[in-house]
N, CA, C and O atoms as a CHARMM CRD file, in Angstrom:
* protein
*
  328
    1    1 MET  N     27.72400  -5.02400   5.75900 PROA 1      0.00000
    2    1 MET  CA    26.90200  -5.35100   4.68200 PROA 1      0.00000
    3    1 MET  C     25.99500  -4.37600   4.23300 PROA 1      0.00000
    4    1 MET  O     25.28600  -3.79600   5.05600 PROA 1      0.00000
    5    2 LYS  N     25.90300  -4.04300   2.66500 PROA 2      0.00000
    6    2 LYS  CA    24.97300  -3.06000   2.15600 PROA 2      0.00000
    7    2 LYS  C     23.75000  -3.37700   2.42700 PROA 2      0.00000
    8    2 LYS  O     23.25000  -4.48800   2.24600 PROA 2      0.00000
    9    3 GLY  N     23.02800  -2.08100   3.02900 PROA 3      0.00000
   10    3 GLY  CA    21.61400  -2.39600   3.20200 PROA 3      0.00000
   11    3 GLY  C     21.08000  -2.95900   4.45300 PROA 3      0.00000
   12    3 GLY  O     19.88700  -3.20500   4.62900 PROA 3      0.00000
   13    4 ASP  N     22.13100  -3.17600   5.42000 PROA 4      0.00000
   14    4 ASP  CA    21.95600  -3.57600   6.85800 PROA 4      0.00000
   15    4 ASP  C     20.89600  -2.74200   7.69800 PROA 4      0.00000
   16    4 ASP  O     19.90300  -3.15400   8.29800 PROA 4      0.00000
   17    5 ILE  N     21.34600  -1.57000   7.58000 PROA 5      0.00000
   18    5 ILE  CA    20.52300  -0.73100   8.38900 PROA 5      0.00000
   19    5 ILE  C     18.79300  -0.77700   7.92000 PROA 5      0.00000
   20    5 ILE  O     17.85200  -0.78400   8.71400 PROA 5      0.00000
   21    6 VAL  N     18.70300  -0.80400   6.40300 PROA 6      0.00000
   22    6 VAL  CA    17.42800  -0.90800   5.92600 PROA 6      0.00000
   23    6 VAL  C     16.74400  -2.30000   5.91000 PROA 6      0.00000
   24    6 VAL  O     15.56600  -2.33200   5.55600 PROA 6      0.00000
   25    7 GLN  N     17.27400  -3.28500   6.20700 PROA 7      0.00000
   26    7 GLN  CA    17.14200  -4.61300   6.68200 PROA 7      0.00000
   27    7 GLN  C     16.39500  -4.67500   8.09000 PROA 7      0.00000
   28    7 GLN  O     15.27600  -5.10900   8.36400 PROA 7      0.00000
   29    8 ARG  N     17.36700  -4.10600   8.88500 PROA 8      0.00000
   30    8 ARG  CA    16.84300  -4.19100  10.22400 PROA 8      0.00000
   31    8 ARG  C     15.34100  -3.15500  10.45400 PROA 8      0.00000
   32    8 ARG  O     14.43600  -3.50100  11.21300 PROA 8      0.00000
   33    9 VAL  N     15.32000  -2.13400   9.81100 PROA 9      0.00000
   34    9 VAL  CA    14.44900  -1.12200   9.98900 PROA 9      0.00000
   35    9 VAL  C     12.75400  -1.84300   9.52300 PROA 9      0.00000
   36    9 VAL  O     11.68900  -1.80300  10.14000 PROA 9      0.00000
   37   10 VAL  N     13.12100  -2.48400   8.15000 PROA 10     0.00000
   38   10 VAL  CA    11.98700  -2.98600   7.66800 PROA 10     0.00000
   39   10 VAL  C     11.59900  -4.25300   8.51700 PROA 10     0.00000
   40   10 VAL  O     10.47000  -4.47500   8.95400 PROA 10     0.00000
   41   11 ASP  N     12.57300  -4.95000   8.66200 PROA 11     0.00000
   42   11 ASP  CA    12.28300  -5.90800   9.64900 PROA 11     0.00000
   43   11 ASP  C     11.48800  -5.87000  10.84400 PROA 11     0.00000
   44   11 ASP  O     10.64000  -6.72500  11.09700 PROA 11     0.00000
   45   12 TYR  N     11.79900  -4.71000  11.71600 PROA 12     0.00000
   46   12 TYR  CA    11.23900  -4.26600  12.70500 PROA 12     0.00000
   47   12 TYR  C      9.82200  -3.54700  12.55800 PROA 12     0.00000
   48   12 TYR  O      8.98000  -3.54600  13.45700 PROA 12     0.00000
   49   13 VAL  N      9.70700  -3.11100  11.66800 PROA 13     0.00000
   50   13 VAL  CA     8.31700  -2.25700  11.47000 PROA 13     0.00000
   51   13 VAL  C      7.22800  -3.47400  10.91400 PROA 13     0.00000
   52   13 VAL  O      6.00400  -3.44400  11.04300 PROA 13     0.00000
   53   14 SER  N      7.95800  -4.43300  10.32900 PROA 14     0.00000
   54   14 SER  CA     6.88400  -5.43200   9.74400 PROA 14     0.00000
   55   14 SER  C      6.43000  -6.19600  10.80000 PROA 14     0.00000
   56   14 SER  O      5.25400  -6.55200  10.88500 PROA 14     0.00000
   57   15 ARG  N      7.38900  -6.50900  11.71800 PROA 15     0.00000
   58   15 ARG  CA     7.13500  -7.46300  12.71200 PROA 15     0.00000
   59   15 ARG  C      6.05800  -7.11100  13.58000 PROA 15     0.00000
   60   15 ARG  O      5.19400  -7.86400  14.03000 PROA 15     0.00000
   61   16 GLU  N      6.26400  -5.37100  13.84500 PROA 16     0.00000
   62   16 GLU  CA     5.23200  -4.91000  14.76400 PROA 16     0.00000
   63   16 GLU  C      3.95000  -4.81800  14.58400 PROA 16     0.00000
   64   16 GLU  O      3.18800  -4.72800  15.54700 PROA 16     0.00000
   65   17 ILE  N      3.47000  -4.82900  13.16400 PROA 17     0.00000
   66   17 ILE  CA     2.20300  -4.57000  12.58300 PROA 17     0.00000
   67   17 ILE  C      1.73000  -6.06100  12.35700 PROA 17     0.00000
   68   17 ILE  O      0.50600  -6.18300  12.30300 PROA 17     0.00000
   69   18 VAL  N      2.38200  -7.07800  12.23200 PROA 18     0.00000
   70   18 VAL  CA     1.63400  -8.51900  11.98600 PROA 18     0.00000
   71   18 VAL  C      1.13200  -8.90200  13.31800 PROA 18     0.00000
   72   18 VAL  O      1.35900  -8.32300  14.38100 PROA 18     0.00000
   73   19 GLU  N      0.30200 -10.12800  13.08400 PROA 19     0.00000
   74   19 GLU  CA     0.08100 -10.89800  14.22900 PROA 19     0.00000
   75   19 GLU  C      1.15400 -12.21200  14.50300 PROA 19     0.00000
   76   19 GLU  O      1.39700 -12.66400  15.62200 PROA 19     0.00000
   77   20 ASP  N      1.63900 -12.63000  13.43500 PROA 20     0.00000
   78   20 ASP  CA     2.60100 -13.71700  13.59100 PROA 20     0.00000
   79   20 ASP  C      3.84300 -12.96600  13.30300 PROA 20     0.00000
   80   20 ASP  O      3.93800 -12.47500  12.17900 PROA 20     0.00000
   81   21 PRO  N      4.98800 -12.77100  14.30500 PROA 21     0.00000
   82   21 PRO  CA     6.01400 -11.90700  13.74300 PROA 21     0.00000
   83   21 PRO  C      7.19400 -13.10600  13.65600 PROA 21     0.00000
   84   21 PRO  O      8.32700 -12.84000  13.25400 PROA 21     0.00000
   85   22 GLU  N      6.87400 -14.18400  13.99500 PROA 22     0.00000
   86   22 GLU  CA     8.04400 -15.10700  13.67300 PROA 22     0.00000
   87   22 GLU  C      7.88500 -15.75200  12.07700 PROA 22     0.00000
   88   22 GLU  O      8.68100 -16.52100  11.53900 PROA 22     0.00000
   89   23 ALA  N      6.71300 -15.24500  11.53600 PROA 23     0.00000
   90   23 ALA  CA     6.56800 -15.97600   9.92900 PROA 23     0.00000
   91   23 ALA  C      7.27700 -14.55900   9.32100 PROA 23     0.00000
   92   23 ALA  O      7.18400 -14.62800   8.09500 PROA 23     0.00000
   93   24 VAL  N      7.78900 -13.60500   9.62500 PROA 24     0.00000
   94   24 VAL  CA     8.34700 -12.52800   8.65100 PROA 24     0.00000
   95   24 VAL  C      9.48300 -12.45600   8.35600 PROA 24     0.00000
   96   24 VAL  O     10.25600 -12.35100   9.30800 PROA 24     0.00000
   97   25 SER  N      9.94300 -12.47200   7.28400 PROA 25     0.00000
   98   25 SER  CA    11.18300 -12.48000   6.99600 PROA 25     0.00000
   99   25 SER  C     11.67800 -11.34500   5.94800 PROA 25     0.00000
  100   25 SER  O     10.98500 -11.02500   4.98200 PROA 25     0.00000
  101   26 VAL  N     12.93900 -10.76800   6.22700 PROA 26     0.00000
  102   26 VAL  CA    13.16800  -9.51400   5.39000 PROA 26     0.00000
  103   26 VAL  C     14.51200 -10.08200   4.71800 PROA 26     0.00000
  104   26 VAL  O     15.27100 -10.69100   5.47200 PROA 26     0.00000
  105   27 THR  N     14.90100  -9.93000   3.28000 PROA 27     0.00000
  106   27 THR  CA    15.87100 -10.26900   2.61800 PROA 27     0.00000
  107   27 THR  C     16.44400  -9.19800   1.59600 PROA 27     0.00000
  108   27 THR  O     15.80600  -8.73000   0.65300 PROA 27     0.00000
  109   28 ILE  N     17.66800  -8.90700   1.91600 PROA 28     0.00000
  110   28 ILE  CA    18.23900  -7.58100   0.95900 PROA 28     0.00000
  111   28 ILE  C     18.83000  -8.07900  -0.22300 PROA 28     0.00000
  112   28 ILE  O     19.59300  -9.04400  -0.17300 PROA 28     0.00000
  113   29 VAL  N     18.54400  -7.49700  -1.30700 PROA 29     0.00000
  114   29 VAL  CA    19.03700  -8.27200  -2.78100 PROA 29     0.00000
  115   29 VAL  C     19.92800  -7.08900  -3.44200 PROA 29     0.00000
  116   29 VAL  O     19.38100  -6.12600  -3.98000 PROA 29     0.00000
  117   30 GLU  N     21.11500  -7.20300  -3.37700 PROA 30     0.00000
  118   30 GLU  CA    21.70300  -5.84900  -3.99100 PROA 30     0.00000
  119   30 GLU  C     21.41300  -5.82800  -5.56300 PROA 30     0.00000
  120   30 GLU  O     21.64700  -6.73800  -6.35800 PROA 30     0.00000
  121   31 GLU  N     20.85900  -4.59900  -5.82200 PROA 31     0.00000
  122   31 GLU  CA    20.48000  -4.33700  -7.43300 PROA 31     0.00000
  123   31 GLU  C     21.65000  -3.76600  -8.17900 PROA 31     0.00000
  124   31 GLU  O     21.80600  -3.92500  -9.39000 PROA 31     0.00000
  125   32 GLY  N     22.32500  -3.20700  -7.53400 PROA 32     0.00000
  126   32 GLY  CA    23.45900  -2.56700  -8.19700 PROA 32     0.00000
  127   32 GLY  C     24.54900  -1.77700  -7.10200 PROA 32     0.00000
  128   32 GLY  O     24.28900  -1.82800  -5.90000 PROA 32     0.00000
  129   33 PRO  N     25.41800  -1.26200  -7.44300 PROA 33     0.00000
  130   33 PRO  CA    26.33300  -0.50000  -6.55900 PROA 33     0.00000
  131   33 PRO  C     25.92300   0.37500  -5.35400 PROA 33     0.00000
  132   33 PRO  O     26.45500   0.55900  -4.26000 PROA 33     0.00000
  133   34 GLU  N     24.73500   0.87600  -5.95700 PROA 34     0.00000
  134   34 GLU  CA    23.95700   1.86700  -4.85600 PROA 34     0.00000
  135   34 GLU  C     22.64700   1.75400  -4.49600 PROA 34     0.00000
  136   34 GLU  O     22.03700   2.62600  -3.87700 PROA 34     0.00000
  137   35 GLU  N     21.95100   0.16700  -5.05000 PROA 35     0.00000
  138   35 GLU  CA    20.84500   0.18800  -4.99900 PROA 35     0.00000
  139   35 GLU  C     20.51400  -1.28700  -4.43100 PROA 35     0.00000
  140   35 GLU  O     20.96800  -2.33400  -4.89300 PROA 35     0.00000
  141   36 VAL  N     19.84600  -1.19100  -3.60000 PROA 36     0.00000
  142   36 VAL  CA    19.07100  -2.66600  -2.69500 PROA 36     0.00000
  143   36 VAL  C     17.55200  -2.68300  -2.89900 PROA 36     0.00000
  144   36 VAL  O     16.82000  -1.73000  -3.16500 PROA 36     0.00000
  145   37 THR  N     17.25200  -3.90800  -2.72600 PROA 37     0.00000
  146   37 THR  CA    15.78300  -4.25300  -2.70300 PROA 37     0.00000
  147   37 THR  C     15.56000  -5.23500  -1.40300 PROA 37     0.00000
  148   37 THR  O     16.20400  -6.26700  -1.21300 PROA 37     0.00000
  149   38 ALA  N     14.71200  -4.81300  -0.69700 PROA 38     0.00000
  150   38 ALA  CA    14.24900  -5.50700   0.45400 PROA 38     0.00000
  151   38 ALA  C     12.87500  -6.22500   0.18200 PROA 38     0.00000
  152   38 ALA  O     11.86900  -5.62900  -0.20200 PROA 38     0.00000
  153   39 GLU  N     12.96200  -7.70600   0.44900 PROA 39     0.00000
  154   39 GLU  CA    11.84700  -8.53500  -0.15800 PROA 39     0.00000
  155   39 GLU  C     11.19800  -8.97700   1.33900 PROA 39     0.00000
  156   39 GLU  O     11.79100  -9.60700   2.21500 PROA 39     0.00000
  157   40 VAL  N     10.00300  -8.53800   1.37600 PROA 40     0.00000
  158   40 VAL  CA     9.48200  -8.76100   2.74400 PROA 40     0.00000
  159   40 VAL  C      8.39700 -10.10000   2.60600 PROA 40     0.00000
  160   40 VAL  O      7.40300  -9.99400   1.88800 PROA 40     0.00000
  161   41 ARG  N      8.61100 -11.03100   3.16500 PROA 41     0.00000
  162   41 ARG  CA     7.72700 -12.17700   3.36200 PROA 41     0.00000
  163   41 ARG  C      7.15400 -12.14300   4.69500 PROA 41     0.00000
  164   41 ARG  O      7.75700 -11.91900   5.74400 PROA 41     0.00000
  165   42 ALA  N      5.73400 -12.42600   4.51200 PROA 42     0.00000
  166   42 ALA  CA     4.86700 -12.72800   5.86900 PROA 42     0.00000
  167   42 ALA  C      4.16000 -13.68200   5.61500 PROA 42     0.00000
  168   42 ALA  O      4.12500 -14.07800   4.45000 PROA 42     0.00000
  169   43 ALA  N      3.32300 -14.38900   6.71200 PROA 43     0.00000
  170   43 ALA  CA     2.04200 -15.15900   6.58000 PROA 43     0.00000
  171   43 ALA  C      0.94200 -14.59100   5.71700 PROA 43     0.00000
  172   43 ALA  O      0.60400 -13.40700   5.71700 PROA 43     0.00000
  173   44 LYS  N      0.43500 -15.52500   5.00400 PROA 44     0.00000
  174   44 LYS  CA    -0.78300 -15.25200   3.95900 PROA 44     0.00000
  175   44 LYS  C     -1.78100 -14.30800   4.70700 PROA 44     0.00000
  176   44 LYS  O     -2.23600 -13.33800   4.10000 PROA 44     0.00000
  177   45 PRO  N     -2.16800 -14.57900   6.11900 PROA 45     0.00000
  178   45 PRO  CA    -3.15800 -13.68800   6.25900 PROA 45     0.00000
  179   45 PRO  C     -2.83000 -12.03000   7.11000 PROA 45     0.00000
  180   45 PRO  O     -3.62200 -11.13900   7.41700 PROA 45     0.00000
  181   46 ASP  N     -1.18700 -12.14600   7.30800 PROA 46     0.00000
  182   46 ASP  CA    -0.62500 -11.03000   7.47700 PROA 46     0.00000
  183   46 ASP  C     -0.36100  -9.86900   6.30800 PROA 46     0.00000
  184   46 ASP  O     -0.38100  -8.65100   6.48700 PROA 46     0.00000
  185   47 MET  N     -0.14800 -10.47100   5.25400 PROA 47     0.00000
  186   47 MET  CA    -0.15000  -9.75100   4.18100 PROA 47     0.00000
  187   47 MET  C     -0.88200  -8.20200   3.73300 PROA 47     0.00000
  188   47 MET  O     -0.42100  -7.19900   3.18800 PROA 47     0.00000
  189   48 GLY  N     -2.12900  -8.53200   4.21200 PROA 48     0.00000
  190   48 GLY  CA    -3.02100  -7.42800   4.38800 PROA 48     0.00000
  191   48 GLY  C     -2.68000  -6.32700   5.19100 PROA 48     0.00000
  192   48 GLY  O     -2.92500  -5.15100   4.92000 PROA 48     0.00000
  193   49 ARG  N     -2.09400  -6.76000   6.20800 PROA 49     0.00000
  194   49 ARG  CA    -1.74800  -5.93600   7.32200 PROA 49     0.00000
  195   49 ARG  C     -0.43500  -5.18300   6.96300 PROA 49     0.00000
  196   49 ARG  O     -0.20900  -4.00400   7.23700 PROA 49     0.00000
  197   50 VAL  N      0.24000  -5.87600   6.43400 PROA 50     0.00000
  198   50 VAL  CA     1.76700  -5.08200   5.99700 PROA 50     0.00000
  199   50 VAL  C      1.24000  -4.35700   4.48700 PROA 50     0.00000
  200   50 VAL  O      1.85400  -3.30400   4.31400 PROA 50     0.00000
  201   51 ILE  N      0.38900  -4.61800   3.50700 PROA 51     0.00000
  202   51 ILE  CA     0.18400  -3.79800   2.74900 PROA 51     0.00000
  203   51 ILE  C     -0.58000  -2.46800   3.05900 PROA 51     0.00000
  204   51 ILE  O     -0.20000  -1.33300   2.77200 PROA 51     0.00000
  205   52 GLY  N     -1.97100  -2.90400   3.83600 PROA 52     0.00000
  206   52 GLY  CA    -2.89900  -1.82600   4.31500 PROA 52     0.00000
  207   52 GLY  C     -3.79900  -1.56100   3.29700 PROA 52     0.00000
  208   52 GLY  O     -3.65100  -1.96200   2.14300 PROA 52     0.00000
  209   53 ARG  N     -4.73700  -0.88900   3.69800 PROA 53     0.00000
  210   53 ARG  CA    -5.82200  -0.32900   2.90800 PROA 53     0.00000
  211   53 ARG  C     -5.29500   0.61600   1.68100 PROA 53     0.00000
  212   53 ARG  O     -4.79800   1.68800   2.02600 PROA 53     0.00000
  213   54 ARG  N     -5.34800   0.35700   0.43200 PROA 54     0.00000
  214   54 ARG  CA    -4.97800   1.12500  -0.68900 PROA 54     0.00000
  215   54 ARG  C     -3.14800   1.22800  -0.98100 PROA 54     0.00000
  216   54 ARG  O     -2.55300   1.77900  -1.90700 PROA 54     0.00000
  217   55 GLY  N     -2.65200   0.53200   0.10600 PROA 55     0.00000
  218   55 GLY  CA    -1.36100   0.45900   0.17300 PROA 55     0.00000
  219   55 GLY  C     -0.54400   1.33100   0.70100 PROA 55     0.00000
  220   55 GLY  O      0.58300   1.65300   0.32400 PROA 55     0.00000
  221   56 ARG  N     -1.39000   1.83900   1.92200 PROA 56     0.00000
  222   56 ARG  CA    -0.74100   3.04200   2.56900 PROA 56     0.00000
  223   56 ARG  C      0.40100   2.62600   3.53200 PROA 56     0.00000
  224   56 ARG  O      1.37900   3.32900   3.78800 PROA 56     0.00000
  225   57 VAL  N      0.13300   1.31700   4.06200 PROA 57     0.00000
  226   57 VAL  CA     1.28000   0.63400   5.02000 PROA 57     0.00000
  227   57 VAL  C      2.16300   0.57900   4.23400 PROA 57     0.00000
  228   57 VAL  O      3.16800   1.21100   4.55800 PROA 57     0.00000
  229   58 ALA  N      2.19300   0.00600   3.20700 PROA 58     0.00000
  230   58 ALA  CA     3.24800  -0.57400   1.98100 PROA 58     0.00000
  231   58 ALA  C      4.02300   0.99500   1.85800 PROA 58     0.00000
  232   58 ALA  O      5.17000   1.11100   2.29000 PROA 58     0.00000
  233   59 LYS  N      3.40700   2.00900   1.32700 PROA 59     0.00000
  234   59 LYS  CA     3.95900   3.38100   0.99300 PROA 59     0.00000
  235   59 LYS  C      4.67500   3.73700   2.32300 PROA 59     0.00000
  236   59 LYS  O      5.78000   4.27800   2.31900 PROA 59     0.00000
  237   60 ALA  N      4.15300   3.48500   3.21900 PROA 60     0.00000
  238   60 ALA  CA     5.07400   4.13900   4.78000 PROA 60     0.00000
  239   60 ALA  C      6.02900   3.29600   4.68600 PROA 60     0.00000
  240   60 ALA  O      7.09400   3.84200   4.39400 PROA 60     0.00000
  241   61 ILE  N      6.09100   2.01200   4.83500 PROA 61     0.00000
  242   61 ILE  CA     7.13900   1.16500   4.88300 PROA 61     0.00000
  243   61 ILE  C      8.30700   1.63800   3.83600 PROA 61     0.00000
  244   61 ILE  O      9.47000   1.78300   4.21200 PROA 61     0.00000
  245   62 ARG  N      7.88800   1.86400   2.48800 PROA 62     0.00000
  246   62 ARG  CA     8.59800   2.03500   1.61900 PROA 62     0.00000
  247   62 ARG  C      9.61800   3.42900   2.01800 PROA 62     0.00000
  248   62 ARG  O     10.82800   3.55700   1.82900 PROA 62     0.00000
  249   63 THR  N      8.69700   4.33000   2.59600 PROA 63     0.00000
  250   63 THR  CA     9.09300   5.57800   2.71400 PROA 63     0.00000
  251   63 THR  C     10.31200   5.42600   4.17400 PROA 63     0.00000
  252   63 THR  O     11.39400   6.01200   4.22600 PROA 63     0.00000
  253   64 ILE  N      9.93700   4.79900   4.88800 PROA 64     0.00000
  254   64 ILE  CA    10.98600   4.69600   6.03500 PROA 64     0.00000
  255   64 ILE  C     12.32200   3.58200   5.61100 PROA 64     0.00000
  256   64 ILE  O     13.40100   3.59800   6.20400 PROA 64     0.00000
  257   65 ALA  N     12.02000   2.73500   4.58400 PROA 65     0.00000
  258   65 ALA  CA    13.27400   2.10500   4.07700 PROA 65     0.00000
  259   65 ALA  C     14.08600   3.19100   3.42600 PROA 65     0.00000
  260   65 ALA  O     15.29800   3.04600   3.58200 PROA 65     0.00000
  261   66 GLN  N     13.68600   4.31600   2.68500 PROA 66     0.00000
  262   66 GLN  CA    14.51200   4.83500   1.78400 PROA 66     0.00000
  263   66 GLN  C     15.09500   5.69600   2.94300 PROA 66     0.00000
  264   66 GLN  O     16.32600   5.69800   2.96700 PROA 66     0.00000
  265   67 ALA  N     14.62700   6.24900   3.67200 PROA 67     0.00000
  266   67 ALA  CA    15.26200   6.96500   5.07500 PROA 67     0.00000
  267   67 ALA  C     16.45400   6.28700   5.60900 PROA 67     0.00000
  268   67 ALA  O     17.50200   6.85500   5.91700 PROA 67     0.00000
  269   68 ALA  N     16.21600   5.05500   5.69100 PROA 68     0.00000
  270   68 ALA  CA    17.38500   3.93600   6.55600 PROA 68     0.00000
  271   68 ALA  C     18.49300   4.26300   5.01600 PROA 68     0.00000
  272   68 ALA  O     19.59500   4.80500   5.10100 PROA 68     0.00000
  273   69 ALA  N     17.91600   3.82700   3.82300 PROA 69     0.00000
  274   69 ALA  CA    19.10500   3.83200   2.86300 PROA 69     0.00000
  275   69 ALA  C     19.75000   5.11900   2.66100 PROA 69     0.00000
  276   69 ALA  O     20.80400   5.06800   2.02600 PROA 69     0.00000
  277   70 ASP  N     19.25400   6.57000   3.16200 PROA 70     0.00000
  278   70 ASP  CA    19.95000   7.39700   2.88700 PROA 70     0.00000
  279   70 ASP  C     20.80700   7.44100   3.71400 PROA 70     0.00000
  280   70 ASP  O     21.78600   8.15100   3.48400 PROA 70     0.00000
  281   71 GLU  N     20.72300   6.69600   4.94700 PROA 71     0.00000
  282   71 GLU  CA    22.16700   6.70500   5.89800 PROA 71     0.00000
  283   71 GLU  C     23.38100   6.09000   5.40700 PROA 71     0.00000
  284   71 GLU  O     24.53500   6.31500   5.77400 PROA 71     0.00000
  285   72 GLU  N     22.88100   5.12200   4.35000 PROA 72     0.00000
  286   72 GLU  CA    24.02300   4.41000   4.07400 PROA 72     0.00000
  287   72 GLU  C     24.40900   4.74200   2.52300 PROA 72     0.00000
  288   72 GLU  O     25.17800   4.03000   1.87700 PROA 72     0.00000
  289   73 GLY  N     23.89400   5.70100   2.10100 PROA 73     0.00000
  290   73 GLY  CA    23.93500   6.43800   0.60000 PROA 73     0.00000
  291   73 GLY  C     23.36700   5.64600  -0.13900 PROA 73     0.00000
  292   73 GLY  O     23.95000   5.59700  -1.22100 PROA 73     0.00000
  293   74 LEU  N     22.25900   4.80900  -0.07000 PROA 74     0.00000
  294   74 LEU  CA    22.00100   3.79500  -1.05500 PROA 74     0.00000
  295   74 LEU  C     20.57300   4.51000  -1.54600 PROA 74     0.00000
  296   74 LEU  O     20.13300   5.62000  -1.24400 PROA 74     0.00000
  297   75 GLN  N     20.01600   3.49900  -2.39500 PROA 75     0.00000
  298   75 GLN  CA    18.73600   3.79500  -2.84800 PROA 75     0.00000
  299   75 GLN  C     17.94200   2.30600  -2.45900 PROA 75     0.00000
  300   75 GLN  O     18.48200   1.20000  -2.49800 PROA 75     0.00000
  301   76 ALA  N     16.63600   2.56300  -2.10900 PROA 76     0.00000
  302   76 ALA  CA    16.11600   1.41900  -1.48000 PROA 76     0.00000
  303   76 ALA  C     14.94800   1.07600  -2.19300 PROA 76     0.00000
  304   76 ALA  O     14.29100   2.05200  -2.55600 PROA 76     0.00000
  305   77 ARG  N     14.50500  -0.02600  -2.49400 PROA 77     0.00000
  306   77 ARG  CA    12.98800  -0.50400  -2.93100 PROA 77     0.00000
  307   77 ARG  C     12.55700  -1.67500  -1.99500 PROA 77     0.00000
  308   77 ARG  O     13.30100  -2.56300  -1.57800 PROA 77     0.00000
  309   78 VAL  N     11.38900  -1.54200  -1.76800 PROA 78     0.00000
  310   78 VAL  CA    10.69600  -2.45000  -0.86700 PROA 78     0.00000
  311   78 VAL  C      9.63200  -3.66500  -2.00400 PROA 78     0.00000
  312   78 VAL  O      8.90700  -3.27500  -2.91900 PROA 78     0.00000
  313   79 GLU  N      9.80100  -4.88400  -1.65900 PROA 79     0.00000
  314   79 GLU  CA     8.81900  -5.61600  -2.54600 PROA 79     0.00000
  315   79 GLU  C      8.20200  -6.60500  -1.36700 PROA 79     0.00000
  316   79 GLU  O      8.77600  -7.19300  -0.45000 PROA 79     0.00000
  317   80 PHE  N      6.69400  -6.55500  -1.78200 PROA 80     0.00000
  318   80 PHE  CA     6.14900  -7.67400  -0.72400 PROA 80     0.00000
  319   80 PHE  C      5.90500  -8.86200  -1.48500 PROA 80     0.00000
  320   80 PHE  O      5.28400  -8.85400  -2.54900 PROA 80     0.00000
  321   81 ILE  N      6.51200 -10.14200  -0.81100 PROA 81     0.00000
  322   81 ILE  CA     6.28800 -11.08000  -1.91400 PROA 81     0.00000
  323   81 ILE  C      5.23400 -12.31000  -0.84100 PROA 81     0.00000
  324   81 ILE  O      5.34400 -12.77500   0.29400 PROA 81     0.00000
  325   82 ASP  N      4.34800 -12.42900  -1.85700 PROA 82     0.00000
  326   82 ASP  CA     3.50100 -13.68700  -1.52600 PROA 82     0.00000
  327   82 ASP  C      4.16000 -15.13200  -0.69800 PROA 82     0.00000
  328   82 ASP  O      3.43100 -16.09700  -0.46600 PROA 82     0.00000
């Protein structure tokens, strides 16, 4: 499946930084032949942790996701959904 590595990496990182890891879900949506979007959902109180101050954690997660996507020859985007 396209984006499998991206999904596993984003899921792992997201679960490690929240207080309720069971509430985290990461869904991969294929946007094109070589582009995927990882949609991250977490419990309301944990969204602040996932996004971080000034979006620093979110930016780091996006960077890691792109590095994982490079392994698959893809472009990756990460969206944080309430």
